[in-house]
C-alpha positions in Angstrom: -36.0 -48.8 -1.9 -32.2 -48.8 -1.9 -33.0 -46.1 -4.7 -34.0 -43.3 -2.2 -30.6 -43.5 -0.5 -28.8 -43.7 -3.5 -30.1 -40.8 -5.3 -29.6 -38.9 -1.7 -25.9 -39.6 -1.1 -25.4 -38.5 -4.9 -27.1 -35.2 -4.2 -24.4 -34.9 -0.9 -21.2 -35.6 -3.3 -22.8 -33.3 -6.2 -23.2 -30.7 -3.9 -19.8 -30.9 -1.9 -18.0 -31.2 -5.2 -19.7 -28.1 -6.2 -18.7 -26.3 -2.9 -15.4 -27.4 -3.6 -14.8 -26.2 -7.1 -16.1 -22.8 -6.1 -13.5 -22.5 -2.8 -10.7 -23.2 -5.2 -11.2 -20.9 -7.9 -8.2 -18.6 -8.8 -7.8 -14.7 -8.7 -8.3 -13.8 -12.4 -6.0 -10.9 -13.9 -7.4 -8.6 -15.7 -4.3 -7.8 -17.6 -0.8 -8.7 -18.0 0.5 -6.3 -14.9 -2.1 -7.8 -12.5 -1.4 -11.4 -13.8 2.0 -10.8 -12.8 1.5 -9.7 -9.5 -1.0 -12.5 -9.0 1.5 -14.9 -10.0 3.8 -13.4 -7.3 1.2 -13.3 -5.0 0.6 -16.8 -5.6 4.2 -18.2 -5.0 4.9 -16.2 -2.8 2.1 -17.6 -0.5 3.9 -21.0 -1.2 6.7 -19.8 0.6 9.4 -18.4 -2.5 10.9 -15.5 -0.6 12.3 -14.5 -3.9 8.5 -13.9 -5.5 7.7 -12.7 -1.5 10.2 -9.4 -2.6 9.6 -9.1 -6.2 5.8 -8.5 -5.3 6.6 -6.5 -2.8 9.0 -4.3 -4.9 6.0 -4.4 -7.9 3.6 -3.0 -5.8 5.7 -0.3 -4.2 6.8 1.0 -7.3 3.2 2.7 -7.7 0.9 4.2 -5.0 -2.0 4.9 -7.0 -1.6 1.2 -8.9 -0.9 0.3 -4.8 -4.2 1.4 -3.7 -6.2 0.4 -6.4 -4.8 -3.1 -5.4 -6.1 -2.6 -1.8 -9.2 -1.8 -3.1 -9.7 -4.9 -5.4 -7.9 -7.3 -3.4 -8.9 -6.6 0.1 -9.1 -10.0 1.5 -5.0 -10.4 1.0 -4.6 -7.1 2.9 -6.7 -8.3 5.9 -3.8 -8.0 8.6 -4.5 -3.7 7.8 -8.9 -4.0 8.5 
């Protein structure tokens, strides 16, 4: 009779670990320029002020790229919605 509770506990553990894996999947870049932006954004999120400044400069350099970036990563610009 111990098999049923053990299987239930194992299912819960697998479910929780699967949800954690999905939630912690990082953003993936489509090209080198986007990879650089993602890298600066991640460093900025961790408190690196220089990365925040560089991230802002790179986004501000090209208005069209800026608009594309905001459309593709709307969750990073939540305060504008």
